[in-house]
KEKOL-355199 format. One record per residue (C-alpha): residue in one letter; x, y, z. Coordinates in steps of 0.1 Angstrom, whole numbers, plus 2048, in hexadecimal, padded with zeros to 3 digits. Example, Ala and Ser with C-alpha at 12.3 -4.5 7.8 and 13.67 -1.06 7.14 Angstrom:
2
A87B7D384E;S8897F5847;
//
This chain:
493
M800800800;S80F8227F7;E80F83A814;A80A85F813;P82787581E;V829878843;R83689085D;P83588E883;A813891893;G80A8B589A;S8248C5882;A80A8CD867;G7F98EF86B;P7F890388B;A8008F38AB;R7E38E48BE;P7DD8F68DF;A7E68E28FE;G7CC8DA918;P7AA8CB916;R7A38D08F0;P7A78AA8E7;N7908A1903;A7778BB8F7;V7788AE8D3;V77388A8DE;A7568948F5;V7448A98DB;L74888F8C0;A73C8738D7;L71E8888E0;A71688D8BB;G7188688B6;I7018618D4;T6E887A8C7;V6E68698A5;S6E28478B4;L6C78548CC;M6B48608AD;Q6B483D89F;T6A482E8BE;L68D84A8C9;V67183E8B2;I6718198BE;P65981C8DB;I63F82D8C6;V6418168A7;P6228028B2;E60E8238B6;L61A834897;P5FD828881;K5E583989A;Y5FA85889E;L5FE85D878;D5DC85086D;A5EE836857;S5EF810853;A60A7FD866;S61C7F4846;N61D81983B;A62782585E;A64580D85D;W654824843;A65D83C85F;V677822869;T680816845;A686839838;T6A0840853;L6B281F849;L6B3827824;A6BD84B829;A6DA841840;A6E7827827;V6E884180B;A6F685E820;T71284C833;P72A846816;V721866804;A72787B823;G74786982A;R755870807;L74A895809;G75A89782B;D77B88C81D;M7788A4800;F76B8C4810;G76F8C0836;K7638A684F;R7588C0868;L7438D184D;M7328B1845;L72D8A9869;L71B8CB86E;V7068C584F;S6FC8A385D;L6F18B287E;V6DD8CD86B;L6CB8B1859;L6C589F87A;V6B68BF889;S6A18C686A;G6938A3869;S68B8A388E;V6788C488B;V6658B786D;A65C89787F;A6528AB89F;L63A8C088B;S62B8A3878;D60989287E;T60788085D;L61C86584C;V62D878830;P63E893845;M64887985F;I659864844;V66A884837;G67688D85A;R68386A861;A69586983F;L6A688A847;Q6B087C869;G6BF85D857;L6D5874842;A6E887C862;A6F5859866;A71886285B;V71F87587B;V73285888C;P74A84F86F;L750874869;G75887988E;I77085C88E;S78186B86F;I78488D880;M79587C89E;R7AF86D887;D7B788F87A;E7B68A389A;L7C188D8B7;P7E48838C2;P7EC85F8B8;E7EC8528DB;R7C885E8E0;L7BA84F8C0;A7B282B8CA;G79F8348E9;S78D8518D9;T78183E8BA;A7768218D0;L7618398E5;M7538498C5;S7498278B8;A73981E8D9;S72483D8D7;L70E82A8BF;G7058118D9;V70382A8F5;G6EB8408E3;G6D68228D9;A6D58138FB;L6CD83390D;G6B583F8F3;L69D8218F8;P69482791D;S69484D918;A67D84A8FA;A66683290C;F66484A92A;I65C868914;A642854900;D631849920;H62F86B931;F62F885915;D62188B8F2;W6348768D9;H6408958C6;V65689D8E4;L66D8808D8;F6768938B9;W6798B58CA;T6928A48E1;S6A58978C3;A6A58BA8B4;A6B28CA8D4;L6CE8B18D8;G6D88B78B4;V6D98DD8B9;V6F08D88D8;A7078C08C4;F7088D98A7;A7128F68BE;L72D8E28D0;V73C8D68AF;M73D8FA8A2;L74E9068C2;L7668EA8CA;V76E8D48AC;P7878E1893;E7868DB86E;S7A18C4861;K7B88CF846;V7BA8AB839;R7A68AC818;S7A68977F9;G7978B27E2;G78C8A77C0;R76A8A47AF;F74C8937BF;D7418737AE;A71C87B7A9;V71585E792;G7258467AB;A7108557C7;V6F08507B4;G6F982D7AA;L7028237CD;A6E28337DA;V6CC8207C2;G6DE7FF7C9;L6DD8027EE;V6B980E7F0;S6AE7F17DA;L6C17D87EF;L6B77E5811;L6937EA807;A6917C67FB;V6A17BA81B;S68D7CF833;K66B7CC822;G66E7A9813;A65B799830;D63E7B182B;W63D7AE805;G646789804;W66977D7FC;A65E76D7DB;S64978B7D1;G65179D7B0;T6597BE7C3;T6727AD7DB;L6837997C0;G6837B77A8;L6947CC7C2;F6AF7B27C8;A6B57AF7A3;V6B87D57A0;A6D07D67BD;V6E77BC7AD;V6E77CB78B;V6EC7EF797;L7077E77B1;V71B7D2798;A7187EE77E;W721807799;G7407F37A3;F74D7F277F;F74781877C;E75981F79D;L77780B791;R77A820772;T77284377F;P791857789;Q7828657AA;P76984B7B6;L75084F7D2;V75E82E7E1;D7818247D8;L77A7FF7D2;R79F7F77CE;T7A48037F2;T7867EF7FF;V7947CE7F1;R7B47D2805;R7B57B581E;Q7B27CA83D;V7967DF830;L7837C2820;F7837AB83D;T77B7C7856;N75D7D0841;L7517AC83E;A7557A7864;S7417C8868;I7247B9856;A72579A86C;F7287AF88C;G70B7C6880;F6F67A787C;S70079889E;M6FB7B88B1;F6D87BF8A2;A6CC79C8A7;M6CD7A28CD;S6BA7C38C9;L69E7B08B8;V69D7928D1;L6A07A28F3;P6847BC8F1;Q66B7A18E4;L6747898FF;L66F7A491A;Q64D7AF90C;L63D78E903;P62278391B;T62C76C938;Q61175392D;T629748911;G64073992B;Y65E74C920;G65277091B;L658787939;G63A79F934;R64D7BF939;S6467E392D;M65A7F6912;L66980B92E;T6767EC93E;V6847E091D;G69780191A;L6A57FE93D;V6B07DA937;M6C27E5917;A6D1805925;P6EF7F4937;Q6FB7E6916;G704809909;L71681292A;V72A7F1928;M7347FA904;M74181C910;A75280C92E;F7647F3918;A77080D8FF;P791814912;V7967EF917;S7927EA8F2;A7AB8068EB;A7C47F8903;I7C37D68F2;T7C57E68D0;K7E47F98DB;A7F57DA8EA;R7EB7BF8D1;G7DB7D18B3;P7B77D58A8;K7B57B3898;I7B87A28BA;T79E7BB8C9;L7857B38AE;M78A78D8B3;I7857918D9;G7657A48D2;A7587898BC;V75E76E8D6;I74C7828F1;V72E7898DB;A72B7648D2;A72E75B8F7;G7127748FF;Y6FA7648E6;G7037428F4;L6FA74E917;N6D975C909;I6CF7398FC;V6D072B91F;L6C974A933;M6A875B928;S68F756943;E69677395B;V69B798955;W6BE797964;H6C777C94B;L6C079492E;I6D37B093F;L6F179A942;V6EF78F91E;S6EB7B2911;C7097BD925;V71F7A0919;I7167A68F5;G71A7CC8FA;A73E7C6907;G7467B18E8;V7377CB8D1;G74B7E68E3;F76B7D38DC;A7627CE8B8;Y7567F18B0;G7758008C0;A78C7EA8AA;M77B7F0889;P784815884;A7A880D88E;L7A97F2873;I79A808859;M7B0826860;G7CF810861;A7C980683D;V7BE82782B;P7CE849826;A7C286683C;S7B287681D;E79A85881A;T79285383F;A76F860840;A76484D821;A77482C82D;N764830850;S743838841;L74481982B;N74C80484A;T72E81385C;L71980B83D;M7247E783F;R7187E5863;S6F67F3858;I6F37D983D;G6FA7BE858;T6DE7CC86F;S6C67CD851;V6CC7A9849;A6C97A086E;S6A77B086F;A69B79D850;V6A977C85B;A69C77F87F;G67A78B872;V67676C85C;I680754878;L669765892;A64C76587A;Q65074186F;M657730891;T63873A8A5;I62072F8C0;S5FB7388C5;L5F074A8E5;G5CA74F8E3;T5C57608C2;A5E876E8C1;T60575E8AE;L6267648BF;P64B75A8B9;S65473A8CA;E6707358E4;N6837218CA;A68073D8B1;F6937548C9;K6AD7398CF;V6B37358AA;V6B875A8A6;M6D175A8C3;A6E373D8B3;I6E674F892;G6F276E8A5;A70D7598B5;G71674A893;A71976D884;A7317768A0;V745756899;L746760874;A75378287E;F76F771892;V77975B874;L77977A85D;A78E78D876;S7A7771877;F7B0779852;L7B979D85B;P7DE7A585B;G7ED7A987D;R7F97CD87F;R7F77EA896;P7DB804893;A7DB825882;E7E48398A0;A80782A8A2;E80E83987F;P81885D877;V7FD87586E;P7FC87A848;V80289D839;P7E18AC82D;A7DC8A3809;E7DB8BE7EE;P7BA8BE7DA;T7C98B37B9;A7BA89E79E;E7D68857A4;S7CE87E7C8;V7BC85E7C0;H7C683F7D4;
//
């Protein structure tokens, strides 16, 4: 791999002021990440009530969730590439503006269409975490990078875990619109703090934006994720579902050929097939699947009626409180993940995380009859995910030039999202097919949940196997900081 010219960290540009500035940068970026992940979970407690709130059918109201997923998939790689070209802080601020705008639109909505528009705008902010990690690479001293990026990655889990009980409490005690006003307020706070405390990096790739590549990737991803997320509703053998899968295959293959031939592609596919990048992204898909499988299983087990013999009959607020410790565990293990990464390299950290996640699912298969069982399981899996999510940015940044950091991290985030979408589809099929009857209701059986847990464990084992093919090398923070790239037409890697 050809490396960019290097100079000692801190020698490029004006000297960074001593004192708390790195701490402030890390704290603000982590807050922005938590805010975005909160947005993704705020709507979960009101999903069953959305048809009534919006005067819409259940299938149409579900678009309030699907729109966010599709918008995030499209926006993440595009925002990452624009961040590398024109400034990561700029694109972070744009993402937060979109989050606030979407939150306000959703807060003012009482019908379906504006709600979908608002949720789509919120989804366009999904690139905040990979952009934040990339800013950290540019702005922090090398010795701070591993711990800070691990914390930034953990912000996804922290926001999600804390968002569920908070949203359930708000939904129980206030008008549902307050959920979105809360999201808007947090977005405004994050925007102001980024403006005040986060500097703009001078590391830019420049060049021209690949608009054709962006449109092609958007069409391919939307077709794929729409088929995966709605296939169960439409029927997996229906013409619509199969047609979307066919469109996704044709468009993404054509997009790949185009990206290999364009001088300044949206995604540098030659970089993505490097062993370290390729196997990290494949492991990210497996981890995204494994993490989300738990998010589908535990809430249902907690809420199913006790008459089933395995349901615990708890409220949504209890579900949120049970899931909340997972996010705190992820944050607590971020420095542990960073320490192992510094000592042994991110490959070992990722493999340890995979083993812990697989063990957590194994526990879940035998421990699922008490609330404390599920708290224990969520914490064990959260610890494993914390290890893995802390290692992935280090692996990516150790294999790509600084001028491509945001695009590479955004693609890695997209891979995790694809994993979560596939997990949702697979678990949905299993839970819909393996059922029991309780009165007039048809509910997932105990064995259905155990099958999903076993598949979640298998996905973690697959991530372990994929991680074993990674080269054993030290993370990016052990390397000198690259000189900011000049925006020339030849700056193509």
